[in-house]
N, C-alpha and C positions, 0 to 999 in steps of 0.2 A: 720604458718604451724603447723601440728600436732606434729612434733618433737620439735619445739620451745615451744609449749604449754605443752608438757610432761616435758620438762626441767624446766618449771616454777613450777612444783609440789613441795610443801614444806612439805607434810606429806605423810605417807604411805597410808592414806585414799584417798588423792588426786591421787596418782598413781593407786590405785585400781579403783577409779571412772573413771579415764582416760581410762583404759583398758575396763571397762564395757561399757562405752558409745561408744567406737569404734569397739570393737570385743567381744560382750557379749557371743557368743557361743564358743569362743576359750577356749581350756582347759588351765587352769591356774595352777592347782595342780593335781598331780597323786599320790594317796596313794597306796603303794605297800604292800600287805600282802599275807598270805598263801591262801586267797580266791581269789587272783588275783589283777588286777589293778582296782582302783576306781577313775575315773576322776571327777574333779570339774571344771565346766566352770565359767567364770567371772559372768555371770548372776546368776547361782546357789549360788556362793559365796556371792554375794550382797544380794540376797533374804534371804538366811539363816542367814546371819550376821545381817540383819535388824530385823528378828524375834527374834534372840538372844538379840539384843539391847532392843527391846520392852519388852521382858520377864524380863530383868534386871531392866529396869526402872519401870516396874510394881511392882517389888519387892523392890522398894525404892532406887535404886542406884542413887547417885548424882555425878555430875562432880567432878573429882579429887579424888574419893574414889578408894581404891584398891580392886581388885577381884582376888582371887587365882584360878588358873586353875590346878586342880589335875586330869588330864586325861592322859591315855596312848597315844602313837602315834596312832591316829585314824582319819578317814575322818572328824569328827566333830571339831577337834582341831582348825584348822585355822578359821572357821566361828565363833567359840566361842571367839577366840582372837580378830578378827576384830569387832565382836559384842560389846565386852567390850569397844574398842576404840570408836565405833560409839555412844555408850551410855555415853561417857565422862569419863569412868573409866580407871584405870591403871591396866593392866594385870600383874599378878605375877605368873609365871609358877613354879609349884612344881610337883613332881611325886608321883603316888600311890605306895604303898609298893609292891615290887616284890614277897616277900615271907612272910608268917605269922610269921616266926621267926624274921623278921626285924621290926615288928610293933612297938615295944617299942622304938627302936632307931629312927625309922621313925617319930613317934609322937613327940619325944623330939626335934629333929632337926626342924621339921615343925612348932611346936608351936613357936619357936624362930623367924622363918621367918615371920609367920603370925602376931605375935605381933609387930615385927619391922615394917612391912609394914602397920599395922593397917587395915588389910583386913576386909571388911564388908560382903562379900559374898564369897562362895566357890562353884565352879562348878566342879562336879565329876561324875563318873560313879556309877550306882546303887550298883555294887559289892564293892565299896570302901566307902559306906555310913557309915558303923560302924566306920571306921577310921576317917572319916570326923566329925562324932559326937564327937569322943574323942577329936579331935582338937578343936571343938567348945567349949567344956567344959573348956578348958584351955586358950582360946583367947577371952577376953572380947568384943572386937570390932566385932567379927564374929557372925552376927545375923542370916544369912541364908545359908543353904546348899541346893543346887539344882542340878539336873541332866540336861544335855543338852536337853534331851527329854522333860523335864518339861518346859524349857525355850522356846523350839520350839512350844509349844502349844499356845503361846500368839498369838492372832489375832489382837491385838492393833497395831497401827502405833507407831514407836518410835519417840521421839522428837529429831531432830538433835541438836547436840552440837558443838559449834565452837572449832576446834582443830588447833593449830599453830605448827610451826616447833620446837619451844623450849619446847613444852609440852612433857610429859613423854609418851613414846611408850610402855615401860615395865620396870619392875625392875627384874633383873636377880640376883639370890643369888648364891654365889659361896664361897667355903671354901677350895678348893684344897682337900687334903686328910685328913687334920686335922683342928681342931678348929670349932668355930661356923660360920655358913654362914654369909657373909657380902653382903649387897645389892649394886648392881651396877646399877645406873639409866642410861637408854638409852633413848634419846629423838628421836622424829621423824627425826630431822636433822641428828642425829647420824646414824640412820638406813639407811636413803637415801644416806649418804656418803658411807656407806658400800655396799649398793646395786649398 
């Protein structure tokens, strides 16, 4: 039955694929903003994520490499996250600076995160490009800074990458209120247990 098949999913990608195959036009995500609600169906999520994955692979992303996501909460965030997973990468969420006065502290903290994660790409918004380039100067592994819009311009097909339950679904950096951020590795199995 469909319920048994869903229970056999071992990765977040399996769960998304299950939903897309059975109910592609069902709204999966609703982004709430001052401009109103922006719904994202399973089909849109899959198509946009595949274009992101192709754009990442076109820029040299290899399986197991970390990709930093420096995006505000926005409709593109989840397709970028899923696209990184589809391309075999490891998402590393970080946040853009909220105010110009915070740029120095922001760069200091994020340099430590990006070095520790050995991030090779950073996806950000055009407005944060200057901060992204500052990060790139201080992080030797960080070769590419790209916007979501640039990734979505790819018309190539992505090359599917095998993903298993024990593979990393993302690295969350946390430090509480003091100290340098420490990475917490969450696998697909961890995420599915939470979901």
